C-alpha positions in Angstrom: 16.2 -28.1 -58.6 12.5 -28.8 -59.1 10.9 -27.6 -62.4 8.6 -25.2 -60.6 11.5 -23.5 -58.9 13.6 -23.5 -62.0 10.8 -21.7 -63.9 11.1 -18.8 -61.4 14.7 -18.2 -62.1 15.3 -15.2 -64.3 18.5 -15.2 -66.3 20.2 -13.3 -67.6 18.8 -10.5 -65.4 18.8 -6.8 -65.9 17.7 -4.3 -68.5 19.6 -4.2 -71.8 21.3 -0.8 -71.1 24.9 -1.8 -72.0 26.0 -2.2 -68.4 29.7 -3.1 -68.1 30.7 -2.5 -64.5 29.3 -4.1 -61.4 27.7 -0.8 -60.4 26.1 -0.5 -63.8 24.9 -4.1 -63.7 23.3 -3.4 -60.3 21.4 -0.5 -61.8 20.3 -2.6 -64.7 19.0 -5.3 -62.3 17.2 -2.8 -60.1 15.6 -1.1 -63.1 14.3 -4.5 -64.3 12.8 -5.2 -60.9 11.1 -1.8 -60.8 9.8 -2.2 -64.4 8.4 -5.6 -63.5 6.8 -4.3 -60.3 5.2 -1.4 -62.0 4.1 -3.3 -65.1 6.2 -1.2 -67.5 7.6 -2.7 -70.6 11.4 -2.7 -70.7 14.2 -4.2 -72.9 15.3 -7.2 -70.8 18.5 -9.1 -71.5 16.3 -12.3 -71.6 14.7 -11.0 -74.8 18.0 -10.9 -76.7 19.1 -13.6 -78.9 22.8 -14.5 -78.8 25.4 -13.3 -76.4 24.5 -10.4 -74.2 27.8 -8.7 -74.9 27.9 -9.2 -78.6 30.5 -6.9 -80.1 31.8 -6.2 -76.5 31.9 -2.4 -76.6 28.3 -1.2 -76.6 29.4 1.8 -78.6 32.2 2.8 -76.2 35.9 2.8 -77.1 37.6 -0.4 -75.8 39.8 0.1 -72.8 43.5 -0.5 -73.2 45.1 -1.1 -69.9 44.0 -2.6 -66.6 42.8 -0.4 -63.8 45.0 -0.7 -60.7 43.9 -3.2 -58.2 40.8 -4.6 -59.8 41.9 -6.6 -62.8 39.5 -5.1 -65.2 40.3 -2.7 -68.0 40.3 1.0 -67.4 37.5 3.0 -69.0 37.7 6.8 -69.2 33.9 6.9 -69.0 34.2 5.4 -65.4 36.2 8.4 -64.2 34.0 10.8 -62.2 36.5 13.6 -62.6 36.2 13.3 -66.4 32.4 13.3 -66.2 32.4 16.4 -64.1 34.4 18.5 -66.6 37.0 21.1 -65.7 37.4 22.0 -62.1 36.5 25.6 -61.1 38.3 27.4 -58.4 
């Protein structure tokens, strides 16, 4: 890859919002694109020193068992039913 092309590569990409899932990572990337386009300052992962997942939990309790079918750990915060609260009838 030519030096000029390599200088245009942004990595790691995304805002430093503690994204853990693919969906959260997509939001972090889109948010960084919007911030760059609008000229707004934002905490990019490129500005961090060291690993982007230092500590690994970003303030959330670690998951303990794999979620069925996707090979990643289950996280109660990812459950929309839990986020919605008790169901009303």
